[in-house]
Structures are given as structure tokens and as C-alpha cells.
N, C-alpha and C positions, 0 to 999 in steps of 0.2 A: 296185277296192280294197274290202277289208273294213274298214269304219270303225266304231270305237267312239266314241260321243258321250256325254259326261257333262254333264248340266245338271239343276239341282234342279227346274226348271219344264218342263212339257211339256203339250201338248194333253190335255184340254180347257181348261187354263190358256192364256191367249192371249199367247204370246211368239213371236218370230220364229224361234226355234230349230226349232219344229215344221215350219214352212214350208220352212226350209233343208234339214232332213233329208229331207222328202218330195221336194224338188227333186233332192237328191243321188241318191236312189233312181231318179228319172226319168232321170238322167244315166248310169245303169247300174251304180251302186255298191251294195254290200251294207252296209246301215246298221243298227246296233243302238244303242239308247239306254239308259242307266241314269239313272233319274230318281226323283222322289218321287211319292207319291199326290196327286192334284190337290186343292188346298185354297185356293190364292191367290184372294182376293176372295170366298171362300165362308164363311169363319170356321169351317170344319169340313172333314174329309175328305168329299168327295162320297159320299153313301151307296152309290151303285152301284159305287164303286171301293174300298170298304173291304177286300174280299177279293181284289181283282185284283192279281196279281203279274206277269202277262205278257199282252201283247196285241200285235196287229199293226195299225198305223194307217198307211194310205197306203203300204203296203209296208215300213214301218219296224218293226223288232222292238223292242218297248218293255218293259224290265224295270223294275218299280216296287218301291221300298222304302218301308217304313213311316216316318212322321215325325209329329211333333207339329204339329197344325194351326195355321196362322198366324191370329191373331185381331187385335183392335185394340190390345191392350196391348203395351208394349215388351218385357215379360217373355215373352209368348207368342211374339213375333217371334224373340227370342234362342233360346228353346227349339226353335223351328222350325228355325233355322239349325243348331244343334248336333245335333239329332236326325238331320237328313239327313247331316251330316258323319260322324257315328258309324255310322249304319246302312248308308250307301252304301259306306263303307270296309270294313265287315264283309262286305257282298255281294262286293266286289272280291277279298277274300281267298279266297273260295270259287269265284270265277268264273274258269274256266280256258280258255274259248274263245279262240282265237287271232285277232288282228287285225293289219292292216298298219300302221295308224296310229291314234292317239287324238286326238280333237278335244274340247276342253272349252269350254264357253260360260259366261263369268262375268258374271252379273248381280250382285246383291248377295246374300250376301257372297262374298269371294274364297275363303273356306275351302271353298266348295262344289266347288272344283276338286281338292281333296285326294284324292278317290277316283280321279280320272284320273291324278294324280301317282303314286299307289300302284300302279295297274295298269301304267302305262308302265314304271316301275322294275322291277317284278316280272317282266314279260314282255319287257323290253329292246326296247321299240318307241318310236318317236318320238312326242312329244306336242306338239300345236299348240293354243294358247289363242286363242279369239276374245274379246277383252276389250271388254265393253260398259259396264263400270263400274270406277272406280279405287278401290283400297283402299290405305291407310286414308283417303285423301282424302275419300271420301264420308261417312265418319263425322264428319269435322270440319265439312264444309259443312252437313250437316243439323243440327249442334249436338249430336249424340249423344255426342261425345267431344271434350274440349278438347285442343288441340295442346300437345305437350310434357308431357302428363299421363302417369302410369305406364301407364294403359290404352292411350293412343296409342302409346307406345313398344313395348308388347307387340304391338299389332296391326301396327305397322310391321315389326317383325322377322318376325312370322308371315307377313304378306303378301309381304314381299320374298323369303323362303325359298320360298314357293310359286311365285312368278313365276320365280325362278331355276331351278326344277325343270323349266320348260317349255323346249322346244327352239326354239320360235318363238312370238312373240306378235303376232297380228293385231290392230290397233287400229281401233276403230270411229269414231274422230275423230283427225285428224292430230296435234292437240296432245297426245294421250295419250303419244306417243313422247317428247316433252319431259319429261313427268312421270317416266317410267321412267328417263330418263338423268340428269335434273338433281336429282330428289328421291330416287328409290330407288337411284340410282347403279348402274343395270343398263345396261351399255354393250356387252356382248359378244353381243347377240342381234339378229336382224332384227326390225323392227317395221313390216311392210307395212300399208298402210291398206286395210281391207276394211270398207265401211260395213254398217250394218244395212239390210235391206230393210223394206218396210212389212208390216204384218200382213195375212194373207189373209182375205178375207171369203167365207163359205161359203153365204150366202143374200142375195139382193138384195131388200130391202124397199122399198116406195114412199118417196120423199123426205118428210121431215116438212114440215108446213105451219105457218106462223107467223102470229101475230095482228097483229104490228106490221109496218110498212113496211120497216124496216131491222133486220137481225139479225146478231149477232156470236157466234161459237161457240168454246168451249174444251172439249176432251175430254182427260182424262188424270188424272194424280195430283193430288189436292187437298192440296197440301203447301206448305211455306214457299218452297221453291226455285222453285215455279211462280207466285209472285207472285199468289196467289189473292185476298188482301186488296186488292191494288192493282187487280185486274181488277174486283172487285165495286164498289170505290169509283169506278172509271171509269164503271161502269154508272150509279151514283148521279148523277155529274156530267152525263153526256150524257142521262140519263133525263128531265131537265127539258124536253127537246124534246117528249116525249109520243109519238114515233113510232119509238122504238128499244127493242130488247130484247136483253139479254145472256144467253146460254144456257151453262151449265156442267154438265158431267157427269163422274163419276168418284168415287173415294173416296180418303181419306188422312187424315193426322193433323189437317188443318185443316177437315175436313167439318163438325164441330159448330160451329166458330167462324164458318164461312161461313153456316150456317143462322141462327145468332144475329144476325149482321150484317144479313142480309136482313130478319129479323123486327124488329130494333131500329130499322131505318131505313125500315120500311114500303116495301120494294122488291119485294114479291112480283109486281107487274105489270111490273117493269123488269128484275130479275135472277132468272132461273129456274134453280134447282138441281135436277137430275134424280136425284142420287145415282149409284151405279154402274149402268151399262147394258151389256148384251152388245154386243160389237163391231158386230154386224149392225144393231142398233138405234141405236148411237151414230153410225154413219156416215150414217144418214138425216138427221141434223142438218146435214150438210155441204152438200148439193146446193143448197139455197135460201139459204144464208148469204151475206151481203155480204162477209164476211171471216172467216177462222179465226185464232185468236190463239195465237201461240207465245211463251210467256214462259220465261225461265230466269235465275234470280238470278245476278248476276255475283259472282265470287269463286273463287279457286283454279282448278285445271284443270277440275274438274267444270263450272264456270260457262262454260267455253269450248267445250263439246262440242256435237255435233249431236244434239238430242233426237229420239227415234224418232217422236214425234208430228209433228215437222216433216216427216219423210219421208212419213208417212201423209197429211198434209195436201197435200203436193205432188201425190200420186197422184190426188187428187180434183179438181184443177184449179180451185181457188178462190183469190182474192186472200188474202194473209196479212198480219196485223199481227205484226211481230217485235219483241219486247222482250227482246233477248239480245245477247251479244257473242261473240267468238271464232269457232270453226269454223261454228257455226250461222248467225251473222250473215253470214259470208263466202258461205255457200251462197245466202242470200236476196239478197245483192248481185248474185250471178251470175245468178240466175233472172230478175231484173228484174220479179218478180211480187209485191213486198211493199212495205208502208209500214213504216218502222222507227220505233220509239218508245223513249224513255228508260224507266228502271225506276221510274216513279211514275204514280199514277192520272191526273194532269193530262195527261201526255204520251200515255198510252194512249187517253184520251178524245179528245185532239186527233187521234190517228191514225184513230180511228173517224170523226170529222168529215171528215177528208181522204177516206176511202173513200166516205162518203155523197155528197160533192160531185163524185166522179168520174162521167163519163158512162158509160152501160152498156157501150159498145163497148170502153172502156179497161179496165173491170173484167174483161170477157171475155178481152181480150188478156193481162192479167196472169195469169189462170187458165190460159190455154193455155201461157204461158211456164213456169209452175210444173210443169204436167203433162209437158211436153217434157223438162224437166231431170230429173224423176223417171225417165222412161223411159230416158234416156241414162246415168243414174248409179246408180239404186237399185232397178231392176226385179229381181224375185226370181231369174230365170234368170241374169241378169248377175252378181248377187252370189254365187250358188251356183257359178258357173263360176270366179269369183275364188278362192273357198274351195277348190274342187277343185284348182286350179292350185297353191295354196300347200301343200295336203296332199301332192300328188304330188311336188312339189319337195322337201319335207321328208323324205318316205318314202325318196326315192332319193338323198338327200345323205349 
């Protein structure tokens, strides 16, 4: 198949769409991507990419459009979203290459799939969406928009119209299908479950060495949904033992608050915050960790999803502390490789104590169970084949 993929983010930005596209090429397909110039987590367009409009990465033909770089302020994030929406649609109006099917990948925001909608309509080809984030639900859960406000109602209509324009919507968490049917009232489309794989690592660095005897690791977005404050407080509680360290890496709107909490409570020897790390560096924290922490604030459909960090953690075969509900919690119940905690500091600290008290062979067995579940359900070739099947099915329908 000739497949056109639309996603605002692409390598060297670290999102799974890059690995999926490369895998589709290895399965024998001709894949082209329309994306933005890399800026996520860099606060600017990467200097080497400022004049790059086209390149080939792992056999994938990558077309890049200009956009406003995403920085830390909310205004810059909005400008980033809108500039891709505008410039990618302008590109599609000029882009006349023919494809068999269109695949869009929606992270945040859903308006990033509008260029795919435009191309599919103009060229009369089928359009399949891989939905990794729900709109407008995400705006409510993060507190960016109040439900039933005029802004929410506008985003609801905009989001629903974009979803309606897709021929099929692959959902990355089973509960997404309920949101489409019960909230957006979209009932006339198939919603097959196709999970996200883990991010690929391109360089294997030596495992990190830790100072303390027991170590717990979180890598991901430093935001409210990720219970960062509760994890840091759990570190304060369990840190009185003197032999425990909690390691956090990533960036987000709670980064400054986290640094302040560590300083105000004199936790620098108990809670270590690394800031944003390249993926290859971040995963070095996993190997010697006693457990990896997967938090996701409960509330709405977004709070029931399978976080991609959970998939990433399963791959590395370590015990997990899960403070989440819904589909993600269901996965951890099935793996039998996790200790589950409530969404407060005391419960997370207690889960850490439980891990500490486990014999070494039990922790190794939990890690093996997690890795086995990853290989059976989330391995990249397996996910790419699921996507391939859905694209072929839609193209031929």
C-alpha cells in the first residue's frame, strides 16, 4: 500500500508514530509522512531542521511544514497547535501525490488531524485515525477548559466534526470507544482497539548506578495528571528510612513546583529530579530500579486509559507501582507484576514499602511477567501488523 501518514510530531521528537511508520516500511509498504519541524521539548525549532522540508528516515519519506515552536507558556502551545493546523492544510492543498489510504495519529490536539481530513476528502481516499488522546476531554481533565463553558462547546463541535470525517477510528485504550459513543454520540463507525507500542531506543547505554539501597523511578510528563506532587510527598514519607531514593525525570507544567517542593522540604538526597532526559538516557534509570511508578489521575475517560509509559515500563521487565484506574489498572492486574496504590502519597509510600519487603526472586518474577505481557501485546511488529490489517480492511471496504 501507499500510505500517507499525518501527525504533528515525528522523529527526532520521540513519539511512537516514528517507529510505527518505519515498521510499516519494513512490512513492504510505501509510507510518506506530513509533519512539523521538530521542536517538542526543545523550546525552539532544532537549528539543523530550520530549512529542512523533506528527508527520508528509515525508508519513510518525511515532509515537514513550518510551525511556531512549542515553549513553556500556554500561549506558545496554542500558537504551536494552530500554526501546524494552518500550514499543514496549506501543504495538503498543493500536495497531489496519490495514496491508497490515509492514516492520521492524534496526540494533542485533535485539530492536528484536519490536514488528513482535507487530503482524504480532496482525493476521495479512506482515512483511518489512530486515536491516542481524546478531545475535548483532555482539555477538561488538565483544567485548561471548564466543562459547559463556551470554549468547551466550541471544541466539542470542532472535535466531533473531525472525528466524524474519519472512516475508522482505532482506539489506543478500550474505554475510548465508550467516550465516542456515549459523549460524542458517534455510533456509526468501527472502533477497533490498537494499542501504542513502546518507544524504540537507538542506543544502549550502561545502566545508571544509584547511591541508595532501594530506588523507585518515574519518567514522563511532569504534570498534574501524573500525580507528581503525591510521588514527591511519598518520597518524603519513605525517605525517613534513610536507604530509599525516588528518581523523577521529564518536563511539564509542574516542573518548577516539583523543584520548589524538593528545596522547601530539604529532599535533595531523597527525591532526585533530573529534568528532561533523552530517551536513551532515561531508560538507564530502569535497570537497577526496585520498581517503576505509573501514576494517572482518576477522572473522566482520560483517567481510564493505558499510559504509554506503562507500555514502556513493561518492556524493561521491572516491578511496577500502579496508581491508576481503568484500562491501565486492568493491564497491571493481568500482568501480575505490579503493586497497586491509591492516589495519595501515603498509599504510594506504602506500595514502596511492599516492594522493599519482597524477596529478590519475587521481584524478578514480577519483572518477567511484565516483559512477557509486553511481548504478547505491545511489541512494535505486533502493533504495526494490527494497523496494517485495519488499513487494508478500510482501503478494500
